[in-house]
VEXDREN-2710 file (C-alpha; in Angstrom, 1 decimal):
% VEXDREN-2710
k/r/px/py/pz
1/UNK/9.2/1.8/-14.2
2/UNK/9.6/-1.2/-12.0
3/UNK/12.9/-1.2/-10.1
4/UNK/14.1/-4.8/-9.9
5/UNK/15.8/-4.1/-6.6
6/UNK/12.4/-3.7/-5.0
7/UNK/11.2/-7.1/-6.0
8/UNK/11.1/-9.4/-2.9
9/UNK/13.4/-12.4/-2.7
10/UNK/10.3/-14.7/-2.4
11/UNK/9.0/-13.4/-5.7
12/UNK/12.3/-14.0/-7.3
13/UNK/12.4/-17.6/-5.9
14/UNK/8.8/-18.3/-7.0
15/UNK/9.6/-16.9/-10.5
16/UNK/12.6/-19.2/-10.7
17/UNK/10.6/-22.1/-9.4
18/UNK/7.8/-21.6/-11.9
19/UNK/10.2/-21.2/-14.9
20/UNK/12.4/-24.2/-14.0
21/UNK/9.6/-26.5/-13.1
22/UNK/7.7/-25.6/-16.2
23/UNK/10.7/-26.2/-18.5
24/UNK/11.5/-29.5/-16.9
25/UNK/7.9/-30.7/-17.0
26/UNK/7.1/-29.6/-20.5
27/UNK/10.3/-30.6/-22.3
28/UNK/10.2/-34.0/-23.9
29/UNK/11.8/-37.0/-22.2
30/UNK/14.0/-37.7/-25.2
31/UNK/16.1/-34.6/-24.3
32/UNK/17.1/-36.1/-21.0
33/UNK/19.1/-39.4/-21.3
34/UNK/20.9/-41.6/-18.9
35/UNK/20.9/-41.3/-15.1
36/UNK/19.6/-37.6/-15.2
37/UNK/16.6/-38.7/-17.3
38/UNK/15.8/-41.5/-14.9
39/UNK/16.1/-39.1/-11.9
40/UNK/13.7/-36.6/-13.7
41/UNK/11.3/-39.4/-14.4
42/UNK/11.3/-40.4/-10.7
43/UNK/10.8/-36.8/-9.4
44/UNK/8.5/-35.5/-12.2
45/UNK/5.6/-35.2/-9.7
46/UNK/7.6/-32.8/-7.5
47/UNK/8.3/-30.6/-10.5
48/UNK/4.6/-30.6/-11.4
49/UNK/3.8/-29.7/-7.8
50/UNK/6.4/-26.9/-7.8
51/UNK/4.9/-25.5/-11.0
52/UNK/1.4/-25.6/-9.5
53/UNK/2.5/-24.0/-6.2
54/UNK/4.4/-21.2/-7.9
55/UNK/1.6/-20.6/-10.5
56/UNK/-1.0/-20.4/-7.7
57/UNK/1.2/-18.0/-5.8
58/UNK/1.3/-15.6/-8.7
59/UNK/-2.4/-16.1/-9.5
60/UNK/-3.2/-15.3/-5.8
61/UNK/-1.1/-12.1/-6.1
62/UNK/-2.9/-11.2/-9.3
63/UNK/-6.3/-11.8/-7.6
64/UNK/-5.3/-9.6/-4.6
65/UNK/-4.2/-6.8/-6.9
66/UNK/-7.4/-7.0/-8.9
67/UNK/-9.5/-7.0/-5.7
68/UNK/-7.6/-3.9/-4.4
69/UNK/-8.1/-2.1/-7.7
70/UNK/-11.8/-2.8/-7.8
71/UNK/-12.2/-1.9/-4.1
72/UNK/-10.3/1.4/-4.3
73/UNK/-12.2/2.3/-7.4
74/UNK/-15.6/1.6/-5.8
75/UNK/-14.4/3.5/-2.6
76/UNK/-13.4/6.5/-4.7
77/UNK/-16.8/6.5/-6.5
78/UNK/-18.7/6.3/-3.2
79/UNK/-16.5/9.1/-1.8
80/UNK/-17.2/11.3/-4.8
81/UNK/-20.9/10.7/-4.5
82/UNK/-20.9/11.6/-0.8
83/UNK/-18.9/14.8/-1.6
84/UNK/-21.4/15.7/-4.3
85/UNK/-24.3/15.3/-1.8
86/UNK/-22.5/17.4/0.8
87/UNK/-21.8/20.1/-1.8
88/UNK/-25.5/20.2/-2.6
89/UNK/-26.4/21.1/1.0
90/UNK/-23.8/23.7/1.9
91/UNK/-25.0/26.6/4.0
92/UNK/-24.3/30.2/3.3
93/UNK/-21.2/30.4/5.6
94/UNK/-19.6/27.3/4.0
95/UNK/-20.3/28.7/0.5
96/UNK/-18.7/32.0/1.5
97/UNK/-15.6/30.2/2.7
98/UNK/-15.3/28.3/-0.6
99/UNK/-16.0/31.5/-2.6
100/UNK/-12.9/33.0/-1.0
101/UNK/-10.7/30.7/-3.0
102/UNK/-12.3/32.1/-6.2
103/UNK/-12.4/35.7/-5.0
104/UNK/-8.7/35.7/-3.9
105/UNK/-7.7/33.5/-6.9
106/UNK/-5.4/31.5/-4.6
107/UNK/-5.2/27.7/-4.1
108/UNK/-4.0/28.1/-0.5
109/UNK/-5.6/30.4/2.0
110/UNK/-5.0/30.8/5.7
111/UNK/-8.3/30.2/7.5
112/UNK/-9.2/29.8/11.2
113/UNK/-9.8/26.1/11.8
114/UNK/-12.0/26.7/14.8
115/UNK/-14.5/28.7/12.7
116/UNK/-17.7/26.4/12.4
117/UNK/-18.0/26.7/8.7
118/UNK/-14.3/25.9/8.1
119/UNK/-14.4/23.1/10.7
120/UNK/-17.4/21.5/8.9
121/UNK/-15.6/21.7/5.5
122/UNK/-12.5/20.1/7.0
123/UNK/-14.5/17.3/8.6
124/UNK/-16.5/16.6/5.4
125/UNK/-13.3/16.3/3.3
126/UNK/-13.8/19.4/1.2
127/UNK/-10.9/21.3/2.7
128/UNK/-7.6/19.9/3.8
129/UNK/-4.4/21.3/5.4
130/UNK/-2.1/22.6/2.7
131/UNK/1.2/21.5/4.1
132/UNK/0.2/18.4/6.0
133/UNK/-1.6/18.0/9.4
134/UNK/-0.3/20.6/11.9
135/UNK/1.5/19.2/14.8
136/UNK/0.7/21.9/17.3
137/UNK/-3.1/22.2/17.9
138/UNK/-4.2/25.7/18.7
139/UNK/-7.6/27.1/19.6
140/UNK/-7.3/30.3/17.5
141/UNK/-5.1/28.6/15.0
142/UNK/-5.1/30.1/11.5
143/UNK/-3.8/27.4/9.2
144/UNK/-3.2/27.3/5.5
145/UNK/-5.9/25.3/3.9
146/UNK/-6.8/24.2/0.3
147/UNK/-9.6/22.5/-1.5
148/UNK/-9.1/18.7/-1.8
149/UNK/-8.4/17.3/-5.2
150/UNK/-11.5/15.2/-5.0
151/UNK/-13.8/18.2/-4.4
152/UNK/-12.3/20.5/-7.0
153/UNK/-14.1/19.0/-10.1
154/UNK/-17.4/19.1/-8.2
155/UNK/-17.1/22.8/-7.2
156/UNK/-18.8/24.9/-9.9
157/UNK/-20.0/28.5/-10.0
158/UNK/-23.5/27.2/-9.5
159/UNK/-22.6/25.3/-6.3
160/UNK/-20.8/28.4/-5.0
161/UNK/-23.7/30.7/-5.9
162/UNK/-21.7/32.6/-8.5
163/UNK/-22.6/33.5/-12.0
164/UNK/-20.0/36.0/-13.1
165/UNK/-21.5/36.5/-16.6
166/UNK/-25.0/37.4/-15.5
167/UNK/-24.4/39.1/-12.2
168/UNK/-25.4/42.7/-11.6
169/UNK/-23.2/45.1/-9.6
170/UNK/-25.6/44.8/-6.7
171/UNK/-25.3/41.0/-6.6
172/UNK/-21.5/41.2/-6.8
173/UNK/-21.5/43.7/-3.9
174/UNK/-23.9/41.4/-1.9
175/UNK/-21.5/38.5/-2.3
176/UNK/-18.5/40.7/-1.3
177/UNK/-20.5/41.9/1.7
178/UNK/-21.3/38.3/2.9
179/UNK/-17.6/37.4/3.0
180/UNK/-16.3/36.2/6.3
181/UNK/-14.7/38.8/8.6
182/UNK/-11.4/36.8/8.7
183/UNK/-11.2/37.1/4.9
184/UNK/-11.1/40.9/5.2
185/UNK/-8.4/40.7/7.9
186/UNK/-6.3/38.5/5.6
187/UNK/-6.4/40.9/2.8
188/UNK/-5.7/43.9/5.1
189/UNK/-9.2/45.3/4.8
190/UNK/-11.3/46.6/7.6
END
């Protein structure tokens, strides 16, 4: 819900200007008699200009908001298309890293960010740091990573090279054997 304390004073002023100028301009002259009516008649052009200026201010704000909405929507669609293309051309190491999230059934996994497959996934926007960008860079840094929200709907068993329903034990063992060495260390296996 909109907090009225967050509305800028300029917006409040323009709203007041629009409403007051519109009322003064559109109300019939018979309501205003005497010296006030003569004063309004003399300065009616200023009230019309105030109404036009404040209305154009709000129309410009609306146009900017509409442009931003369209631009961000288009940008999101382009980003999703690029992610889909990147996911179609993953190599075996990158698929193995992504399969770890499925195998371990975790949304956050600690991975070495200097590993080439992990580094590529980070650069392509498929993986991201789980708790924000780390402040201390390290060469052998093992950082908690997660799959980005944009990439999650695009990651399917087919993309990862998994088909749990139709896999034989030999295929399952082959996938487990192609797991990265650092995944075994994380689970305490050798």
